[in-house]
C-alpha positions as CSV (number, residue, x, y, z in Angstrom):
1,I,-40.4,-5.2,-24.9
2,N,-39.9,-2.1,-27.0
3,A,-40.1,1.2,-25.1
4,E,-39.1,3.7,-27.8
5,Y,-40.3,7.1,-26.8
6,M,-39.2,10.8,-26.8
7,G,-40.3,13.4,-24.3
8,V,-42.6,11.2,-22.3
9,P,-42.2,11.9,-18.5
10,D,-40.0,9.3,-16.7
11,E,-42.8,8.4,-14.3
12,V,-45.2,7.5,-17.2
13,I,-42.7,5.4,-19.2
14,V,-41.4,3.7,-16.0
15,G,-45.0,2.9,-15.0
16,M,-45.8,1.4,-18.4
17,V,-42.6,-0.8,-18.4
18,M,-43.1,-1.9,-14.8
19,E,-46.7,-3.0,-15.6
20,R,-45.5,-5.0,-18.6
21,V,-42.6,-6.8,-17.0
22,S,-44.7,-7.8,-14.0
23,L,-47.1,-9.8,-16.2
24,P,-46.9,-13.6,-15.8
25,D,-45.2,-14.3,-19.2
26,C,-42.3,-11.9,-18.3
27,R,-41.9,-13.4,-14.8
28,R,-42.0,-16.9,-16.2
29,R,-39.9,-16.5,-19.4
30,G,-37.8,-13.5,-18.6
31,F,-37.7,-10.4,-20.8
32,L,-35.5,-8.3,-23.2
33,L,-35.9,-4.6,-22.7
34,D,-35.4,-2.4,-25.8
35,G,-35.3,1.4,-25.5
36,F,-35.4,1.3,-21.7
37,P,-33.8,2.5,-19.5
38,R,-32.8,5.8,-21.2
39,N,-31.3,7.5,-18.1
40,V,-30.0,6.7,-14.7
41,L,-33.3,7.6,-13.0
42,Q,-35.1,5.0,-15.0
43,A,-32.3,2.5,-14.4
44,R,-32.5,3.0,-10.7
45,A,-36.3,2.5,-10.8
46,L,-35.7,-0.9,-12.4
47,E,-33.2,-1.8,-9.6
48,D,-35.5,-0.5,-6.9
49,A,-38.3,-2.8,-8.1
50,G,-36.0,-5.8,-7.7
51,L,-35.6,-6.2,-11.4
52,K,-31.8,-6.0,-11.7
53,P,-30.8,-6.8,-15.3
54,D,-28.5,-9.7,-15.7
55,C,-26.7,-8.0,-18.7
56,F,-26.6,-4.7,-20.5
57,V,-25.9,-5.3,-24.2
58,C,-24.3,-2.5,-26.1
59,L,-24.0,-2.9,-29.9
60,D,-20.8,-0.9,-30.8
61,V,-21.0,0.6,-34.4
62,D,-18.8,3.2,-35.9
63,T,-20.4,6.6,-36.4
64,K,-19.5,6.6,-40.1
65,L,-21.2,3.3,-40.7
66,L,-24.3,4.3,-38.7
67,V,-24.7,7.4,-40.8
68,E,-24.3,5.3,-44.0
69,R,-26.9,2.8,-42.8
70,A,-29.5,5.4,-41.7
71,C,-29.1,7.9,-44.6
72,G,-29.4,5.1,-47.2
73,R,-32.8,4.0,-46.0
74,R,-35.8,4.6,-48.3
75,L,-39.5,4.3,-47.6
76,D,-42.1,3.1,-50.1
77,P,-45.1,5.4,-49.1
78,E,-47.6,3.1,-50.9
79,T,-46.7,-0.2,-49.1
80,G,-44.7,1.0,-46.1
81,A,-41.8,-1.2,-47.1
82,I,-38.3,-0.1,-46.1
83,Y,-35.3,-0.5,-48.5
84,H,-31.7,0.6,-48.5
85,I,-30.0,2.0,-51.6
86,K,-26.9,-0.1,-50.9
87,Y,-27.8,-3.1,-48.8
88,N,-31.4,-3.8,-49.9
89,P,-32.1,-1.9,-53.1
90,P,-35.8,-1.4,-54.0
91,P,-37.2,-3.2,-57.1
92,P,-37.0,-1.2,-60.3
93,D,-40.7,-0.7,-60.5
94,V,-40.8,1.1,-57.1
95,A,-37.4,2.9,-57.2
96,N,-38.9,6.1,-58.5
97,R,-41.4,6.5,-55.7
98,V,-39.4,5.7,-52.6
99,I,-38.6,8.6,-50.3
100,Q,-36.2,9.4,-47.6
101,R,-37.8,10.1,-44.2
102,A,-37.0,13.4,-42.5
103,D,-35.2,11.8,-39.6
104,D,-32.9,9.9,-42.0
105,T,-31.1,13.0,-43.3
106,E,-27.4,13.2,-42.4
107,E,-27.9,16.3,-40.3
108,T,-30.7,14.7,-38.3
109,V,-28.9,11.4,-37.9
110,V,-25.8,13.1,-36.6
111,Q,-27.8,15.0,-34.0
112,R,-29.6,11.8,-32.9
113,L,-26.3,10.0,-32.5
114,K,-25.0,12.9,-30.4
115,V,-27.9,12.6,-28.0
116,F,-27.5,8.8,-28.0
117,S,-23.9,9.0,-27.1
118,E,-24.7,11.1,-24.1
119,V,-27.3,8.6,-22.9
120,L,-25.0,5.7,-23.6
121,E,-22.2,7.1,-21.5
122,S,-24.3,7.4,-18.4
123,M,-25.8,3.9,-19.0
124,M,-22.4,2.2,-19.4
125,S,-21.2,3.8,-16.2
126,F,-24.3,2.6,-14.3
127,Y,-24.1,-1.0,-15.7
128,Y,-20.3,-1.2,-15.8
129,D,-20.3,-4.5,-13.9
130,R,-22.9,-6.1,-16.3
131,L,-21.8,-4.6,-19.6
132,L,-21.5,-6.7,-22.7
133,R,-20.1,-4.9,-25.7
134,V,-20.6,-6.5,-29.1
135,N,-19.0,-5.4,-32.4
136,G,-22.0,-4.3,-34.5
137,N,-19.9,-3.4,-37.5
138,Q,-20.1,-7.0,-38.7
139,K,-22.7,-8.7,-40.9
140,P,-26.0,-9.3,-39.0
141,D,-25.4,-13.1,-38.7
142,E,-21.9,-12.5,-37.4
143,V,-23.2,-10.0,-34.8
144,S,-25.8,-12.6,-33.8
145,S,-23.3,-15.3,-33.4
146,E,-21.0,-13.2,-31.3
147,L,-23.8,-11.9,-29.2
148,L,-25.5,-15.3,-28.5
149,T,-22.2,-16.9,-27.7
150,A,-21.4,-14.2,-25.2
151,L,-24.9,-14.3,-23.7
152,S,-24.7,-18.1,-23.2
153,T,-22.1,-17.5,-20.4
154,V,-24.6,-15.2,-18.5
155,R,-26.3,-17.2,-15.7
156,P,-29.2,-15.3,-14.1
157,P,-29.7,-16.1,-10.4
158,P,-32.7,-18.3,-9.6
159,Q,-35.8,-16.2,-8.9
160,A,-38.1,-16.8,-5.9
161,K,-41.8,-17.1,-6.3
162,T,-43.4,-13.8,-6.8
163,K,-46.0,-14.0,-4.1
164,E,-43.2,-14.5,-1.5
165,N,-41.7,-11.2,-2.5
166,V,-44.9,-9.1,-2.7
167,A,-46.4,-7.4,0.3
168,I,-50.2,-7.2,-0.3
169,N,-51.3,-3.5,-0.2
170,K,-54.6,-3.8,1.8
171,D,-55.1,-0.1,1.5
172,R,-55.9,-0.5,-2.2
173,A,-59.3,-1.4,-3.5
174,Q,-60.2,-5.1,-3.8
175,L,-63.6,-5.8,-5.3
176,L,-65.3,-9.1,-6.3
177,L,-67.9,-8.9,-9.0
178,F,-70.4,-11.8,-9.3
179,G,-73.4,-12.4,-11.5
180,P,-75.0,-15.0,-13.8
181,P,-74.3,-15.2,-17.5
182,G,-75.6,-12.1,-19.3
183,S,-75.6,-10.0,-16.1
184,G,-73.2,-7.4,-17.6
185,R,-70.3,-8.2,-15.3
186,G,-67.8,-7.4,-18.0
187,T,-69.4,-4.0,-18.7
188,Q,-69.6,-3.1,-15.0
189,G,-66.1,-4.3,-14.3
190,E,-64.7,-2.0,-17.1
191,L,-66.8,1.0,-15.8
192,L,-65.5,0.5,-12.2
193,A,-62.0,0.1,-13.4
194,Q,-62.3,3.4,-15.4
195,R,-64.0,5.3,-12.6
196,Y,-61.6,4.4,-9.8
197,G,-58.4,3.7,-11.8
198,L,-58.5,0.0,-10.9
199,V,-57.3,-3.1,-12.9
200,F,-60.2,-5.2,-14.2
201,V,-59.3,-8.9,-13.9
202,N,-61.6,-11.4,-15.6
203,A,-60.9,-15.0,-14.7
204,G,-62.4,-16.3,-17.9
205,S,-60.2,-14.0,-20.0
206,L,-57.1,-15.3,-18.1
207,I,-58.1,-18.9,-19.1
208,R,-58.7,-17.9,-22.7
209,S,-55.4,-16.0,-22.8
210,A,-53.5,-19.0,-21.4
211,I,-55.1,-21.3,-24.0
212,D,-54.3,-18.8,-26.9
213,R,-50.6,-18.6,-25.7
214,N,-50.4,-22.4,-25.5
215,T,-49.0,-22.2,-22.0
216,Q,-48.8,-25.3,-19.8
217,E,-51.8,-24.0,-17.8
218,G,-53.7,-23.3,-21.0
219,R,-53.1,-26.8,-22.4
220,L,-54.4,-28.3,-19.1
221,A,-57.4,-26.0,-19.1
222,Q,-58.2,-26.9,-22.7
223,R,-58.4,-30.6,-21.7
224,Y,-61.0,-29.9,-19.0
225,I,-63.1,-27.7,-21.4
226,A,-62.9,-30.3,-24.2
227,N,-64.3,-32.9,-21.8
228,G,-67.1,-30.5,-20.7
229,D,-65.7,-30.2,-17.2
230,P,-65.0,-27.0,-15.2
231,V,-61.3,-25.9,-15.1
232,S,-59.7,-27.2,-11.9
233,D,-59.3,-25.0,-8.8
234,E,-55.5,-25.4,-9.0
235,I,-55.3,-24.0,-12.6
236,I,-57.7,-21.1,-12.3
237,T,-56.4,-20.2,-8.8
238,G,-52.8,-20.1,-10.1
239,L,-53.7,-17.9,-13.1
240,V,-55.7,-15.5,-10.9
241,L,-53.1,-15.1,-8.1
242,D,-50.3,-14.7,-10.7
243,R,-52.3,-11.8,-12.1
244,L,-53.2,-10.2,-8.8
245,F,-49.6,-10.2,-7.7
246,C,-48.7,-8.1,-10.7
247,Q,-47.5,-4.6,-9.9
248,D,-50.5,-2.8,-11.5
249,C,-52.9,-4.7,-9.3
250,Q,-50.8,-4.0,-6.2
251,T,-50.5,-0.4,-7.0
252,S,-53.9,0.5,-8.3
253,G,-56.2,-2.1,-6.7
254,F,-58.5,-4.4,-8.7
255,V,-62.0,-5.6,-9.5
256,L,-62.1,-9.3,-9.9
257,S,-64.8,-11.0,-12.0
258,G,-65.5,-14.8,-12.2
259,F,-63.4,-15.7,-9.2
260,P,-63.7,-17.2,-6.6
261,R,-66.4,-19.7,-7.5
262,T,-65.7,-22.3,-4.8
263,V,-64.9,-22.3,-1.1
264,P,-61.3,-23.6,-1.8
265,Q,-60.8,-20.8,-4.3
266,A,-62.0,-18.3,-1.7
267,R,-59.7,-19.8,0.9
268,A,-56.7,-19.7,-1.5
269,L,-57.4,-16.0,-2.1
270,A,-57.4,-15.3,1.6
271,A,-54.3,-17.4,2.2
272,A,-52.5,-15.3,-0.4
273,G,-53.2,-12.2,1.7
274,F,-56.1,-10.7,-0.2
275,S,-59.1,-9.2,1.7
276,P,-61.9,-8.0,-0.6
277,Q,-63.8,-5.0,0.8
278,K,-67.0,-5.9,-1.1
279,L,-68.7,-8.7,-3.1
280,I,-71.0,-7.0,-5.6
281,L,-73.7,-9.4,-6.8
282,L,-75.6,-8.5,-9.9
283,D,-79.1,-9.9,-9.4
284,V,-80.8,-10.8,-12.7
285,P,-84.0,-12.9,-13.0
286,S,-83.6,-16.2,-14.9
287,D,-86.0,-15.2,-17.7
288,V,-84.0,-11.9,-18.3
289,T,-80.8,-13.9,-18.3
290,I,-82.1,-16.4,-20.9
291,E,-83.4,-13.5,-23.1
292,R,-80.0,-11.7,-22.9
293,V,-77.8,-14.7,-23.6
294,S,-79.9,-16.6,-26.1
295,G,-80.1,-13.5,-28.3
296,R,-76.4,-13.1,-28.7
297,R,-74.8,-13.7,-32.1
298,M,-71.2,-13.7,-33.2
299,D,-69.6,-12.6,-36.5
300,P,-67.0,-15.3,-37.1
301,E,-65.1,-13.0,-39.5
302,T,-64.6,-10.1,-37.1
303,G,-65.3,-11.6,-33.7
304,N,-67.9,-8.9,-33.0
305,V,-70.8,-9.9,-30.8
306,Y,-74.3,-8.6,-31.5
307,H,-77.8,-9.2,-30.0
308,T,-80.9,-9.9,-32.0
309,T,-83.0,-7.5,-29.9
310,F,-80.7,-5.1,-28.1
311,Q,-77.9,-4.6,-30.6
312,P,-78.8,-5.9,-34.1
313,P,-75.9,-6.5,-36.5
314,P,-75.2,-4.1,-39.4
315,P,-76.9,-4.8,-42.8
316,G,-75.0,-7.4,-44.8
317,S,-73.6,-9.4,-41.9
318,A,-76.7,-11.1,-40.5
319,D,-76.4,-14.1,-42.8
320,R,-72.9,-15.1,-41.5
321,L,-73.7,-14.7,-37.8
322,I,-73.6,-17.8,-35.6
323,Q,-74.9,-18.7,-32.2
324,R,-72.4,-20.2,-29.8
325,S,-73.3,-23.5,-28.4
326,D,-73.2,-22.3,-24.8
327,D,-75.7,-19.6,-25.7
328,L,-78.5,-22.1,-26.6
329,P,-81.4,-22.2,-24.1
330,A,-80.5,-25.7,-22.8
331,A,-76.9,-24.7,-22.2
332,I,-78.0,-21.4,-20.5
333,I,-80.2,-23.3,-18.0
334,K,-77.2,-25.6,-17.2
335,R,-74.9,-22.6,-16.7
336,L,-77.5,-20.9,-14.5
337,S,-77.6,-24.0,-12.3
338,S,-73.8,-24.0,-12.0
339,F,-73.9,-20.3,-11.1
340,N,-76.4,-20.8,-8.4
341,L,-74.4,-23.6,-6.9
342,S,-71.3,-21.4,-7.0
343,L,-73.2,-18.5,-5.4
344,S,-74.4,-20.6,-2.5
345,C,-70.8,-21.7,-1.9
346,I,-69.1,-18.2,-1.9
347,L,-71.9,-16.6,0.2
348,Q,-70.7,-18.9,3.0
349,V,-67.4,-16.9,2.9
350,Y,-68.4,-13.4,1.8
351,N,-72.0,-12.9,3.1
352,S,-70.7,-10.1,5.5
353,I,-69.4,-8.0,2.6
354,L,-72.3,-8.8,0.1
355,V,-73.9,-5.9,-1.9
356,R,-76.9,-6.9,-4.0
357,V,-77.5,-4.8,-7.1
358,N,-80.5,-5.0,-9.4
359,G,-78.7,-6.1,-12.6
360,A,-81.9,-5.9,-14.7
361,Q,-81.7,-2.1,-14.9
362,S,-80.0,0.0,-17.5
363,V,-76.1,-0.1,-17.6
364,Q,-75.9,3.4,-16.1
365,K,-78.4,2.7,-13.3
366,V,-76.6,-0.5,-12.3
367,H,-73.3,1.4,-12.2
368,N,-74.8,4.2,-10.1
369,Q,-76.1,1.8,-7.6
370,I,-72.7,0.1,-7.3
371,V,-71.0,3.4,-6.9
372,E,-73.4,4.4,-4.2
373,S,-72.7,1.2,-2.3
374,L,-69.0,1.9,-2.3
375,Q,-69.1,5.6,-1.1
376,K,-68.4,4.9,2.5
377,L,-65.3,2.8,1.9
378,P,-62.0,4.8,2.3
379,Q,-60.5,3.0,-0.7
380,F,-63.2,4.6,-3.0
381,S,-63.0,8.2,-1.8
382,P,-62.1,10.1,-5.0
383,P,-58.5,11.3,-5.2
384,L,-57.7,15.0,-4.7
385,K,-57.9,17.4,-7.6
386,L,-56.2,20.7,-6.8
387,V,-55.5,23.9,-8.8
388,V,-52.7,26.2,-7.7
389,F,-52.5,29.8,-9.0
390,G,-49.9,32.4,-8.4
391,A,-48.3,35.4,-10.1
392,P,-44.7,35.3,-11.5
393,A,-42.3,35.2,-8.5
394,S,-45.1,34.2,-6.1
395,G,-43.2,31.1,-5.0
396,K,-45.7,28.8,-6.7
397,G,-43.0,26.3,-7.8
398,T,-41.8,25.8,-4.2
399,Q,-45.3,25.4,-2.8
400,C,-46.2,22.9,-5.6
401,E,-43.3,20.7,-4.5
402,K,-44.5,20.8,-0.9
403,I,-48.1,19.9,-1.8
404,V,-47.1,17.0,-4.0
405,E,-44.8,15.7,-1.3
406,K,-47.5,16.0,1.4
407,F,-50.4,14.5,-0.5
408,G,-48.8,12.2,-3.0
409,L,-50.4,14.0,-6.0
410,V,-49.1,14.1,-9.6
411,H,-47.8,17.6,-10.5
412,V,-49.2,18.5,-13.9
413,S,-47.5,21.6,-15.3
414,T,-48.8,23.0,-18.6
415,G,-45.3,24.4,-19.3
416,D,-43.7,20.9,-18.9
417,L,-46.5,19.3,-21.0
418,L,-45.9,21.8,-23.8
419,R,-42.2,21.3,-23.8
420,A,-42.5,17.5,-23.7
421,A,-45.0,17.5,-26.6
422,V,-42.9,19.7,-28.8
423,K,-39.8,17.7,-28.1
424,A,-41.6,14.4,-28.8
425,D,-43.1,15.9,-32.0
426,T,-46.6,14.8,-31.2
427,E,-49.6,16.0,-33.2
428,L,-50.5,18.5,-30.4
429,G,-46.8,19.4,-30.0
430,R,-46.5,20.3,-33.6
431,K,-49.6,22.5,-33.5
432,A,-48.4,24.2,-30.3
433,K,-44.9,24.8,-31.7
434,Q,-46.4,26.9,-34.6
435,F,-47.8,29.4,-32.1
436,M,-44.9,29.3,-29.6
437,T,-42.3,30.1,-32.3
438,S,-44.3,33.0,-33.5
439,G,-44.7,34.4,-30.0
440,Q,-48.5,33.8,-29.8
441,L,-50.5,32.2,-27.0
442,V,-51.2,28.5,-27.6
443,P,-55.0,28.2,-28.3
444,D,-57.3,26.7,-25.6
445,D,-58.2,23.5,-27.6
446,I,-54.5,22.5,-27.7
447,I,-53.8,23.2,-24.1
448,V,-57.0,21.5,-22.9
449,G,-56.2,18.5,-25.1
450,M,-52.8,18.1,-23.6
451,V,-54.0,18.5,-20.0
452,M,-56.9,16.1,-20.5
453,E,-54.6,13.4,-22.0
454,R,-52.2,13.7,-19.0
455,I,-54.8,13.6,-16.2
456,A,-56.5,10.6,-17.9
457,L,-53.4,8.5,-17.3
458,P,-53.5,5.9,-14.5
459,D,-51.2,7.7,-12.1
460,C,-53.5,10.8,-12.0
461,R,-56.6,8.7,-11.7
462,R,-55.1,6.8,-8.8
463,R,-53.2,9.4,-6.9
464,G,-55.0,12.6,-7.9
465,F,-53.3,15.7,-9.4
466,L,-52.2,19.3,-8.8
467,L,-52.7,21.5,-11.8
468,D,-50.1,24.2,-12.3
469,G,-50.7,26.8,-15.0
470,F,-54.1,25.5,-15.9
471,P,-56.8,26.6,-16.2
472,R,-55.8,30.1,-17.4
473,N,-59.3,31.3,-18.3
474,V,-63.0,30.5,-17.6
475,A,-63.3,28.5,-20.8
476,Q,-60.5,26.2,-19.7
477,A,-62.1,25.9,-16.3
478,R,-65.4,25.0,-17.7
479,S,-63.7,22.2,-19.8
480,L,-62.6,20.6,-16.6
481,E,-66.0,20.7,-15.1
482,E,-67.7,19.3,-18.2
483,A,-65.2,16.4,-18.1
484,G,-66.4,15.6,-14.6
485,L,-63.1,16.8,-13.1
486,K,-64.3,19.4,-10.7
487,P,-61.3,20.6,-8.6
488,D,-61.7,20.2,-4.9
489,C,-59.8,23.5,-4.2
490,F,-58.5,26.5,-6.1
491,I,-55.4,27.7,-4.2
492,N,-54.4,31.4,-4.8
493,L,-51.1,32.6,-3.5
494,D,-51.7,36.3,-2.7
495,V,-48.5,38.4,-2.9
496,D,-48.3,42.2,-2.9
497,T,-47.3,43.7,-6.3
498,K,-44.4,45.5,-4.6
499,V,-43.0,42.2,-3.3
500,L,-43.5,40.5,-6.6
501,V,-41.6,43.2,-8.5
502,E,-38.8,43.0,-5.9
503,R,-38.5,39.3,-6.2
504,A,-38.6,39.1,-10.0
505,C,-36.4,42.1,-10.8
506,G,-33.7,40.9,-8.3
507,R,-33.3,37.6,-10.1
508,R,-30.0,36.9,-11.9
509,L,-29.0,34.1,-14.2
510,D,-25.6,32.5,-14.5
511,P,-25.4,31.7,-18.2
512,E,-22.6,29.2,-17.7
513,T,-24.3,27.0,-15.1
514,G,-28.0,27.9,-15.5
515,A,-28.1,28.7,-11.7
516,I,-30.6,31.3,-10.5
517,Y,-29.6,33.8,-7.8
518,H,-31.3,36.8,-6.2
519,L,-29.4,40.0,-5.3
520,K,-31.2,40.2,-2.0
521,F,-32.6,36.8,-1.0
522,N,-30.0,34.5,-2.5
523,P,-26.8,36.5,-3.4
524,P,-24.4,34.9,-5.8
525,P,-20.8,33.9,-4.9
526,R,-18.3,36.7,-5.7
527,E,-16.5,34.7,-8.3
528,V,-19.7,34.5,-10.5
529,E,-21.1,38.0,-9.9
530,S,-19.4,39.6,-13.0
531,R,-21.0,37.1,-15.5
532,L,-24.6,37.2,-14.2
533,V,-27.3,38.5,-16.5
534,Q,-30.9,39.6,-16.0
535,R,-33.4,37.9,-18.1
536,A,-35.5,40.0,-20.5
537,D,-38.7,39.1,-18.7
538,D,-37.3,40.1,-15.3
539,T,-37.1,43.8,-16.0
540,E,-39.5,46.0,-14.1
541,E,-41.4,47.1,-17.1
542,T,-41.9,43.5,-18.3
543,V,-42.8,42.2,-14.8
544,R,-45.4,44.9,-14.3
545,Q,-47.0,44.1,-17.7
546,R,-47.1,40.4,-16.8
547,L,-48.6,41.1,-13.5
548,K,-51.3,43.3,-15.2
549,V,-52.2,40.3,-17.4
550,F,-52.1,37.9,-14.5
551,G,-54.5,40.2,-12.5
552,E,-57.1,40.1,-15.3
553,V,-56.9,36.3,-15.6
554,L,-57.1,35.9,-11.8
555,Q,-60.2,38.0,-11.6
556,G,-62.2,35.7,-13.9
557,L,-61.0,32.5,-12.2
558,V,-61.7,33.8,-8.7
559,G,-65.3,34.5,-9.7
560,F,-65.6,31.0,-11.3
561,Y,-64.1,29.2,-8.2
562,K,-65.6,31.4,-5.6
563,D,-67.0,28.5,-3.6
564,R,-63.7,26.6,-3.6
565,I,-61.0,29.3,-3.3
566,L,-58.3,29.1,-0.7
567,R,-56.4,32.3,-0.3
568,I,-52.9,32.0,1.2
569,D,-50.7,35.0,2.2
570,G,-47.6,34.5,0.0
571,N,-45.7,37.6,1.3
572,R,-44.1,35.5,4.1
573,K,-41.1,33.2,4.3
574,P,-41.5,30.1,2.1
575,S,-41.6,27.8,5.2
576,D,-44.4,29.9,6.8
577,V,-46.4,29.9,3.6
578,T,-46.0,26.1,3.4
579,A,-47.1,25.5,7.0
580,D,-50.2,27.7,6.5
581,L,-51.0,26.2,3.1
582,L,-50.8,22.5,4.1
583,S,-52.7,23.1,7.4
584,S,-55.5,25.1,5.6
585,L,-55.8,22.4,3.0
586,E,-56.2,19.7,5.6
587,T,-58.8,21.7,7.5
588,R,-60.7,22.7,4.3
589,L,-60.8,19.2,2.8
590,Q,-60.6,17.2,6.0
591,I,-57.8,15.1,4.8
592,G,-54.4,13.8,5.9
593,S,-51.3,13.0,4.0
594,K,-51.7,10.3,1.4
595,A,-49.2,7.6,0.7
596,V,-48.4,7.2,-2.9
């Protein structure tokens, strides 16, 4: 599992890695992490999840050799092939067009190695009891031989079954989605997953994946299918439960399609600790089902599926399209009979949580009806979306921490996003850097793009978010509304100008440690007083100018959010401000603290 990244926040990359290593193939076969963890925080997250690595492999290579290896690499821009001027020279006919990548210059390589050595030192300290150092200066086959020999002595402890170690989170959404062939279960499952930040689990896809990967379960399932029989309860139940016990399903909740289909499968789901809140049944008349399914055609070259009536194929591909055998009218009638039998079985178990939806409507109307049926369930109340606004020295940073801690929100700071994007050298980061280095404001389209990318990630969709530093004008505020992300509350920390000037102008920086002191509220120790400096943007003239700009911005946003504004007196002690802010939020929004 390769996790190479730069500048991506820890919580994002940790979440991605955790989701991947919790999948059945990693749990069954084990895994090799490449590029993760990169710091002690990430390493601890791995340990806290019960995924203690058996070995930390470090390839020791001399700096001189590393520089030689990296700086000698050359790229063929036409084919993408990588050569090395010493170890793997390019053919004569391409030698004149190969180029050296910007990150393979000696200056860049040395800088990258410096950063790497700092990371390595902390990682080696953390994994001192599981460290395996291998001489990477040798030839590749010699390195492999030494490494594999050393690893053969590592004996990982036996692992208990996953479901015995997982506490089912019944506060998370658990939906069952049922419907005949052609009812649009796949489309509605994806829409629900996107809307509520759920994981869409399709039992049929799990079987196909197992067959494609040639697993033991897949081979057994293939035998049933080849004989024209349904896959056994044991196989499909094992595949589904393995998937539902994965961390992403436990953390985010799930919508499950195509399972259970029998009473034993339903009982197995309950025995494993799962308690669905709703069974959504897409009611589609038989004649509509037959029309939808019998009109499907597949392009064997691309795998794309079209419909002769609802989604005709593009010109030039119609002649090669095929109709799958199970989409023929006779097969559809047989499948409908099987579905009706399954439906009568599971209604014995789930009739009390059944929601019938007219599946013959348009996709959007079906989705709207499902959403309406879920509104009264606490698991489907939309997560909080808050905006906090405050002048320089208003104490906004402190209050953001308290709000995040109380309600379990994701703190989205535009300043952090900009720095991370520039450091990671993303496309938006490169655009932003041009403006930042010239002292100009970063344009709205770049800022909006970064914020929208961040709040679209699963953690924000699941937990909600607190926007800090965004929006900064009415145009940015409108972009949020147009994206369907209307903030629940606009928090404004009101602080008198005199107090703001006193707070900001009294700040002093220790250039050696980076510590911030205040001459009145947080005096520095005597031994560091003489070396403290006042930052250029903390002089009274600069502070007053910044406050003037802030006031103009605030005026526009207060008008825009007039129906959702929460004004908090920020002139008081931080603890008093926090108490008032959290209490007012709970009263205004009628919420309590939310567990992450």
